N, C-alpha and C positions, 0 to 999 in steps of 0.2 A: 111548546118552549122546549120538553125532550126533545121534538125534530129539532130546534134548534143548538140544541144544546150538543148533539150528535152529528152534529155534524160543524157545527166548531172546534170540536172539539176532531172530527177523522179528519181538518185544514193543519187544525195544532201539530195532528201524530205525522202527517203526510210530509209537513212544512223541516220537525224538524231530524226526516227521514233524511231526505233531498239535502237538508244542510249536512247532520254525519254523513254522506256519501262523499263529503270529498280526502275530507281525515280520516274514513274507512282506506280508500284510496293508495292516499299517502302515507300505510305505514303497511297497506298491501308491500306499496312501493320497495319504503326501508327496507321493510327485511324479507325482497329479493335479491337488494342491495349484496354483495362484498363485501370486507373492507379487509383490510389486510393492513398488515401492519412491518415494515421494510427499515431496516438497522442499517445504517451509514455519517460514515465520518466523513473527514476533507482533509487536502492537505492545502486546501487552497478555492478555489469558488467552486467547485463540485457541483457542493450541496444546494448552489441556488440554481442552476445549471441543472440538475437530477429531477426539479422542484418545480421547475419551467415545464419540461419532456411532461414531468407524471401530471399534470396537468389538463397538457393540452390531450395524453393517451387519454385521463378522466373523459374530457368532450365530448371523445367519439361512444365512449365503453362504458356507459350508466351507471351501470350494472357491480359495476367496482368503482370500491372507492382507495386506494394506498395514504396509509396515512404510514406519514416519512421520518422516524424519528431520531434524530445526529444525536450523536454522541460523542465526546473526544473519541484521539485514538488507542487513546489508556483504558477507552472504557472495551473496545473491543478485542484486545491482544488479555482482559483482565476478570472481565466480569461473563463478556457474553461465551465464552468459552465453558462456565458456570451451568449459565443459563437452561442451553444447547445440553446438558450434561445432566439436568433435569426435564429437561422435555418444552422449556417453558420460554425457550427463543422464538422469536419471530419467525413469518412467513416467509421473508427476502435478509439478508444481512448482504456491504461488503465486507469481506472480510482480505487478511494479508495472509496469514499464517493462514496459507490454502492444505496442503499438506496437512496441516496438524487436525481442522476438520473437515477435517473431508468425508468422516465415516457416519456426520453432519446434515447431509448437503444431498438435497434428492435432485434422482439421474429426475431432466426432463424429459425425455425421449423420446417417452409415450407420450407426452401432450403438443407438444412442436410442431408448428403447418412444416414446416418443413429441416428433416433430422442433421439432411447431408448439408446443407446451408451453412451449419454451425461447424460442422464438423471441417466441412473447406476451409476455413477464414479462422477457426478459433481452436482449429485441430494439438497446430502441436499444443497447446498452454490445459487444455485438457487433460491432460496426465496431469498434472501440478495440482487440480482437483479432486484424483480420483486416488478411492481407497490400491495397495496392492492386489495386483491379478485381473484388476477391473480394469477393461481395457474397451470398452465400452460407453458407457454414461458419457454425459453432457448435463452434466449439476448447476452451468451458468458462464457467466461471460466474461473476459479481464476487462475491466472494465479505464484501464491503462497498463499498457507495457514497461519497468520499471527500469532502472538502469543507475549503479552507482557513480559516481566523479565529486569531485572540486567545479566548489561554484569558488574564485575568486576576485579582491575591490581592490581595482585595474588604477584605482585614483590613489590608491594606500600606496601602491609600489614606485605613483607618476611622482607625488606629496616626497619620497624616502632617497629621488631617483635611482629605482634597482629597475634594473633587465629582470623581466618578470623571465626566468623558463621557456626553452623551447618547444614546443613537442617530440616526446621519447626521454623526456628528461626521464632522471630520474627520481623518487622519494625524495630517497639525500640531497638530490638536489633545489626541490620545493623549501626542505626546513630550513639551509643553510638562508636561501633567498628572502625566506620569510623572517627567519628570526631578525635576517637585515633591518630586514621594512620596520618588525614594529620595536628590535629597538631605534627606533630610525624618530620613527613619528608618534613613536610610546602609547602604542595598542597591545593590547594587551592579556589577544592568543594569536600569535604566529599561525600555527595549524588547531583547527577545534574542526573531533571529528565525534558522529553522533555513537551515545553510547550504546552502540548496538553492534552484536556478533555479527548482521549482517552486512554493517558496515567494513565492520574487523578484517572480513575475509576479501572482500572488495581488494586490500591491500595484502591480503594473507597468501594469495593465489597469483599472485604475482614476486612472491617471494615463492614461488614455485613449488607451495602446498596442499597436498594433492589432496585431502581431506579423505580419502577411502581407499581401500585397497584396491586389488587387483578381482577379488570378488565383487565387488560392490556394498563390502561394509563399513563402520565408522573407522578409520584410521586418524583421530587424527592428526597427533601429535609429530612433526617432524620435522626437517629441516630449517625445509619450506619456513611453519606453521611458524618458529620458535625461531628467527629472523626478526617474521612483520611480531611477535611479540614481541621480541627487544628492543628494535624498532620504537614501538608506541610505549613501552618501560623509560629506556633512557627516555624519550624525548618529558615527559609528566617529572625526567628527575635533574631537565636541564630548560627546562621556562619550554623547550618550541609551543606544546599541550601547559594548558593547565590545571594543573588538579580540581581546583572549583568547578566544574563541569563533567565531568567524571565523579569525586566525589560530594557533589550534591548528589549521592543515591547509592540505591546499593544491589544486593541480589542483583538476579532478570533487569529491572523497570531502566525503563528507557529514558535518554534525555539526549535530546536534541542543543542545537545549537544557532537556530532561526535566524531567532533575539537578537541573540552578541552582531548576528551575522551586517542581520536586518539594520545593524545600531551601529556597522562602521567598528567595529570593538574585533571580529576574524578578517584577518586579513587571504587565510582560505581555508574554508571551508569544509570536511567529506562529508559530500553528502549524497544527495540522486535528483533522477530528478523530478521528481511530483514537486517540489521547491521551488522549480521555475513560474506558473500561477502570482502564487503568493511575494514569488518574488520585485513580479515584474510589478502586481500590486501597489507592493510596502516602502517599495526599495524607490523607484520611477525615476527624481532625475537625482534622485540622491545624492548619488556616486555612479562608477561606472562597474560595476560588476560583471565579470562574465563566464560559461562555461568553460575547463579544456579536459583537455581527453586524458584521464585513467593515469598518472605517471608508472613509469614501467621500472616493473622489480629486473633480476638477472629469469628468473621465466617467461614473462610476458606482460602488453600492458592492459589487464583485462581490469575489466570494476564487475562487480554480482550483476548478476536480472533479477531479478521483483516484478512483481504486480500488484492488485487485484482485484480483486473476480466480487462481480454480483449473481451471487449462489441464489438460487432454491433449499427452501431446511423443509428435510425427509419429516416432521411433525408438521407440518402446514397437514390444519382438514380440506382447503385449498389446493388443489392441488393443479386441477387447470388452469380458473383462475392462475394460480402463480407460474406458472408458463406462455401466459398469456403477456403480462404484466413483461414479461423478459424476453421473447421474442418480439416486442416492437421496441425494447431500447436497443434488444443487439441487434436491428435490421440495421440498415448498409447507410440509409441516407439519417435514419437518430442517432446513429451511433458517432455515426462522421462529425453530426453537430456538436456528439458532446465530451468527443473528442477534441476539438477546433477550440471546442469554447470553453475547454478546463484549460489551452497549453501541455494536452499528457502522449505521447509518444502513440503512439496507437496497436491496442491486440490485437488487434487484426490484420489480417496476411495482405486482402482484399485494396482497402484501404494506406497501409501502407507500399503496398506495390503502387499506389496513384497519385501517393501522396494529399499532406493535407494542404486548405489557403488556412492558415490561422490568422485572417483579417483584422484581428481583435489585440495582437499581438506586434509590439515594441517591435520595435530592430534587438536588445535586448534578450528578451526573450525570445526572438526569431531564431541569433546566431543563436541560441544556448538549444532550445533544439536539436538545434542542427549538431549538434556536437555529440549531442550523447546520444541521436541517433545512428549516425557514421560507433556512433562506442558498440553497437549491438553485434559491428561483424567484426572485434576487439575479443571476444566476450572467450576466456576457455574452457576446455572443454569442465576440470575438473565444477568452473559456475554454476555451471545448466544445468551437472550433476546434483550439486549440493542444491539449487532449488527445486529442484525436483525429485529432492528425498523427501521421501510423506512424515520423515519425524524427523523433517533439519531442523522444527525450533528449539529441540531436546541438545542440538546440539548450538545449534547462537547460541542458547539459552546456560548454557552448562561456561561454554567459552567466556561474557563479558562475565558473566557471574565473580567468576574464577581471577579473571586476566583485573578487572575492578580489584580484587581486592591485594592482587597485587598492586596495582597501582597504589592504592590506599595507606601500603604499608605496612598490612594485613599479614601480609605470607610474602614468604619467597617465589619471584621465578617456578622455577626447579621444583617445590607444591603446589601451585595451581596448575600446572601439566599435569604431575598425580591427578588431583583431584578431576579435572579435568575431564580426564579418562572412565575414573571412578567414578564418576557423574553421569555421564553417556553413557558408559556399561549396564550400572541401578536405575536409570528411566529405562533405558529399551527393552530393560529385565521387564519390568515393571509393566510397561505396556501390550511385553506383546501375551501378558498370562491372561490380557481383559480379553 
């Protein structure tokens, strides 16, 4: 009897051990898998696209799992910097304040398969992500190259019987034409600008704003800047622009007008190339929308360059795995698919030279992409210098905050100019202490 009991007990123990093996193996596999967190914002459909690409990455890289945290753009501007400063940020993030967040970015170079590929294809944009004095780090890659510029509701022009201004027309030409259209068709917004320092400078540089002195230091308030500020101020007072948009928020808070444009309430919307995917999807055939070249000023017809980048974060505990993910997403074939499906101007020199097949884009989106791609060659040196300036967010925030106060009637323009200069000087001094 004892022998039988021992045999039974042995069988039970063996069976229990065998049953436990798969579970133990599963635990070990889970422990071996690295989980990375990626913070991501979207202008259009690019969140869906990158999620699809990451699923395919994980299919062939079973040891890495990427959690995609999709957040509003406001969270990228306001919450992410606080997280990074406290060391609580993600492993990877999509950001647009490249210079401002550069000190938190991981140098991927030691972990990349082919750093020369990155330099050859993303080289000009890497400097935007580096701290002053750094000439070699590779923090990430440009998920898009953007250019500011206007979208126009062509249908409203046709309904009003007003001819659209031709290429090389001035901002004043467009203000006159859009006001005439809006009056005839009862559209509430002849011209809408994103409430953004970046968008304001897209016009200010055409008016001759130099932004910097000959030593590269900020010298924002000049005659060109004042001409642009006076246009914005006067347009808000004459009804060309509506205080309903800029007046709905305060400080440096961003306020777009994409919803108003999609609802056919805006005749001309100064925004940028990142809106193409969204408008292609949400407007469809409701009305004819077109991108037009940036209107001209006495100095030039330049817009403002920009872009977003997907970067590694320095505080990550898994730099090698971060580099593997970014190596995959930045590779030529994957990047080409991402840009084409998202309807973005590529921030990849090789793909820009070859051209992309935006096969999923409508004729309107394809035409808009061509307009914005052509406008890259029109960018003025001051525009590129401002985009590459590491503390450009200090300038942009000070300008839109104080100009917004002037538009709201809280201060006069001359006072706004003084406060802009003071704000920039003070904030740069504080940054230099750190």
